[in-house]
VOMAR-306573 format. One line per 2 residues: number of its first residue (from 1); for each residue y, x negated, z of C-alpha. Coordinates in nm, 4 decimals, padded with zeros to 6 digits, always signed. Each point is the difference from the previous one (the first is absolute). Layout:
N
NUM	Y/X/Z ~ ...
This chain:
190
1	-15.0934/+08.2279/-04.4024 ~ +00.0031/-00.0875/-00.3709
3	+00.3473/-00.1536/+00.0353 ~ -00.1177/-00.2107/+00.2935
5	-00.2933/-00.1378/-00.1982 ~ +00.2251/-00.0818/-00.2972
7	+00.2562/-00.1634/+00.2326 ~ -00.2676/-00.2118/+00.1736
9	-00.1577/-00.1028/-00.3330 ~ +00.3420/-00.0916/-00.1417
11	+00.0882/-00.1988/+00.3143 ~ -00.3307/-00.1916/-00.0126
13	+00.0512/-00.0744/-00.3714 ~ +00.3534/-00.1317/+00.0572
15	-00.1175/-00.2135/+00.2950 ~ -00.2780/-00.1511/-00.2135
17	+00.2447/-00.0675/-00.2819 ~ +00.2490/-00.1691/+00.2310
19	-00.2657/-00.2116/+00.1701 ~ -00.1185/-00.1254/-00.3385
21	+00.3559/-00.1157/-00.0754 ~ +00.0060/-00.2139/+00.3131
23	-00.3367/-00.1680/-00.0434 ~ -00.0148/-00.3701/+00.0637
25	-00.2396/-00.2797/-00.0779 ~ -00.1127/-00.1513/+00.3282
27	-00.1764/-00.3188/+00.0975 ~ -00.1445/+00.0179/+00.3488
29	-00.2585/-00.2744/-00.0532 ~ +00.2190/-00.3057/-00.0620
31	+00.0859/-00.1940/+00.3127 ~ +00.3572/-00.1238/+00.0348
33	-00.1020/-00.3557/+00.0887 ~ -00.2489/-00.2365/-00.1525
35	-00.2437/-00.1375/+00.2546 ~ -00.0003/-00.3321/+00.1788
37	-00.3299/-00.1702/-00.0877 ~ -00.0921/-00.2652/+00.2552
39	-00.2938/-00.1476/-00.1899 ~ +00.0361/+00.0891/-00.3680
41	-00.3059/+00.0225/-00.2175 ~ -00.0103/-00.3040/-00.2321
43	-00.0088/+00.2362/-00.3005 ~ +00.3585/+00.1082/+00.0732
45	+00.2701/-00.1932/-00.1837 ~ +00.3183/-00.1175/+00.1694
47	+00.2965/+00.1089/-00.2124 ~ +00.3513/-00.1305/+00.0508
49	+00.2704/+00.2672/+00.0209 ~ +00.2607/-00.0929/-00.2618
51	+00.2428/+00.2954/+00.0170 ~ +00.1140/+00.2131/+00.2910
53	-00.0546/+00.3436/-00.1533 ~ -00.2564/+00.0894/+00.2679
55	+00.2207/-00.1256/+00.2851 ~ +00.0606/+00.3495/+00.1361
57	+00.1199/+00.1013/+00.3430 ~ -00.3572/+00.0568/+00.1208
59	-00.0204/-00.1818/+00.3312 ~ -00.2504/-00.2817/-00.0337
61	+00.1822/-00.2150/+00.2510 ~ +00.0627/-00.3589/-00.0947
63	-00.0924/-00.1368/-00.2415 ~ -00.0133/+00.2925/-00.2448
65	-00.2987/-00.0484/-00.2363 ~ +00.2152/+00.0737/-00.3039
67	+00.2684/-00.2638/+00.0614 ~ +00.0436/-00.2177/-00.3089
69	-00.2454/-00.2935/+00.0130 ~ -00.2266/+00.1738/+00.2538
71	-00.3653/+00.0460/-00.0922 ~ -00.1926/+00.3251/-00.0181
73	-00.3696/+00.0520/-00.0717 ~ -00.1160/+00.1619/-00.3230
75	-00.3429/+00.1366/-00.0814 ~ -00.0256/-00.0812/-00.3710
77	-00.3311/+00.1881/-00.0292 ~ +00.1104/+00.3189/+00.1766
79	+00.0528/+00.2038/-00.3170 ~ -00.3423/-00.0902/-00.1342
81	-00.1358/+00.2112/+00.2883 ~ +00.2751/+00.2579/+00.0579
83	+00.2553/+00.1973/-00.1957 ~ +00.3670/-00.0886/+00.0136
85	+00.1669/+00.2417/+00.2420 ~ +00.3523/+00.1154/+00.0643
87	+00.1472/-00.2063/+00.2831 ~ -00.2028/-00.3153/-00.0682
89	+00.2010/-00.3200/+00.0210 ~ -00.1138/-00.2056/-00.2965
91	+00.0289/-00.3399/-00.1603 ~ +00.0945/+00.0578/-00.3637
93	+00.0813/-00.1971/-00.3141 ~ +00.3706/+00.0035/-00.0769
95	+00.1452/+00.0724/-00.3416 ~ +00.2872/-00.1852/-00.1635
97	+00.0448/-00.2495/+00.2862 ~ -00.0811/-00.3528/-00.1091
99	+00.0844/-00.1330/+00.3481 ~ -00.2395/+00.2240/+00.1923
101	-00.3389/+00.1123/-00.1277 ~ -00.0991/+00.2285/+00.2929
103	+00.1739/+00.2173/+00.2572 ~ -00.0842/+00.2396/+00.2824
105	+00.0965/+00.3687/+00.0181 ~ -00.1446/+00.3462/+00.0674
107	-00.1816/+00.2459/-00.2273 ~ +00.1952/+00.3282/-00.0065
109	-00.1025/+00.1618/-00.3300 ~ -00.3498/+00.0557/-00.1370
111	-00.1309/+00.0638/-00.3540 ~ +00.1067/+00.3374/-00.1408
113	+00.2927/+00.0424/+00.2397 ~ +00.3702/+00.0127/-00.0793
115	+00.2085/-00.2136/+00.2365 ~ +00.3760/+00.0217/+00.0478
117	+00.2469/-00.1260/+00.2594 ~ +00.3005/+00.2063/+00.1044
119	+00.2464/-00.1512/+00.2468 ~ -00.2688/-00.2393/+00.1252
121	-00.2644/+00.2731/+00.0497 ~ -00.3219/-00.0229/-00.2043
123	-00.1259/+00.3167/-00.1690 ~ -00.3496/+00.0429/-00.1407
125	-00.0270/+00.2800/-00.2588 ~ +00.3347/+00.1325/+00.1306
127	-00.1347/+00.0111/+00.3566 ~ +00.1510/-00.2141/+00.2747
129	-00.2187/-00.2898/+00.1125 ~ -00.0127/+00.0635/+00.3745
131	-00.1157/-00.3374/+00.1288 ~ +00.1642/-00.2785/+00.1980
133	+00.0494/-00.1894/-00.3270 ~ +00.1142/+00.3018/-00.2077
135	+00.3688/-00.0314/+00.0822 ~ +00.1894/-00.3274/+00.0036
137	+00.2758/+00.0420/+00.2547 ~ +00.1347/-00.3488/-00.0815
139	+00.1414/+00.1273/-00.3270 ~ +00.3663/+00.0692/+00.0627
141	+00.0993/+00.0682/-00.3589 ~ -00.2398/+00.2948/-00.0471
143	-00.2023/-00.1616/-00.2792 ~ -00.1819/+00.2416/-00.2247
145	-00.2527/-00.0816/-00.2721 ~ -00.1178/+00.2227/-00.2821
147	-00.3493/+00.1428/-00.0112 ~ -00.2900/-00.2154/-00.1184
149	-00.3270/+00.1684/-00.0945 ~ -00.2986/-00.2236/+00.0664
151	-00.2821/-00.0193/-00.2508 ~ -00.3665/-00.0675/+00.0748
153	-00.0387/-00.3285/+00.1947 ~ +00.3771/-00.0238/+00.0692
155	+00.1592/-00.0305/+00.3435 ~ +00.3541/+00.0156/+00.1369
157	+00.0615/-00.2849/+00.2433 ~ +00.3059/-00.0203/+00.2282
159	+00.1277/-00.2382/+00.2627 ~ +00.0664/+00.1763/+00.3311
161	+00.3559/-00.1346/-00.0125 ~ +00.0840/+00.1221/-00.3505
163	+00.3074/-00.2127/-00.0673 ~ -00.2084/-00.3114/+00.0635
165	-00.2801/+00.1038/-00.2365 ~ +00.0806/-00.2386/-00.2819
167	-00.3419/+00.0177/-00.1699 ~ -00.1182/+00.3547/+00.0753
169	-00.0073/+00.3171/-00.2111 ~ +00.3744/+00.0562/+00.0372
171	+00.0516/-00.3083/-00.2149 ~ -00.3252/-00.0261/-00.1964
173	-00.1300/+00.3567/-00.0387 ~ -00.3632/+00.0954/+00.0515
175	-00.2668/-00.2593/+00.0760 ~ -00.3513/+00.0042/-00.1421
177	-00.3042/-00.0052/+00.2250 ~ -00.0784/-00.3568/-00.1087
179	+00.3478/-00.1052/+00.1212 ~ -00.1029/+00.0913/+00.3562
181	-00.1734/-00.3155/+00.1214 ~ -00.0976/+00.0999/+00.3539
183	+00.0844/+00.1844/+00.3200 ~ +00.2061/-00.1577/+00.2791
185	-00.2169/+00.0574/+00.3073 ~ +00.1716/-00.1936/+00.2766
187	+00.1440/-00.3273/+00.1243 ~ -00.0704/-00.2747/+00.2497
189	+00.2463/-00.0133/+00.2880 ~ +00.1406/-00.3512/+00.0376
C-alpha cells in the first residue's frame, strides 16, 4: 500500500513537471481577419498600407486589405481607452526609415516579457506562442532571433510575414508605448 501511494505521488509529480515544460502562451481572443466596415465612423482614420508585411495567407478574398496602397481604418484614440493587447494590429512610428514614418504590424510581446524567435516560431518567456500569428510558415531559411527582454512600456511588434517586416522589432528592436499610434480596426470593401 505504501509503495502504491509513493508510486502514484511520484507519477503525479512527474506529470506536473512535464506539463509545465510544454506550456504555451495562447491567444484565443484575436480574430484572424480584420472586419469589413461598411459605414466607418468619421473618427476612424484611413491609413495607406505601404509595405506588405501583413499580407498573409489569410483568405480575405480579393482585394486583400493589406495589399500595398490599400487603405485600412485606424482608431487613433483606441489606446486612450484600452490597453495594448497581444494580437492587436497597430499603426506604429517607424525608426531609422526616413522614407516611411509609419507602418502596420502586430503586437506579439508585452512589457516585462522576453521574446525570441526560433526557426520562425515566436516564444514568450521561453514558451511557444500558440496563435495563428505565432509561427511564420513563409520563412524557408529558418530565421531565428535572439531574446529581447521588454522593459516597462515596451512592446515587440512583428509583421505576420516576417521576411517582409522591414520596420518591425526584428529590425528596430522594442517599441515604446508612445510609438504605437492606434489600432487597425477594419477596412472598407471597394
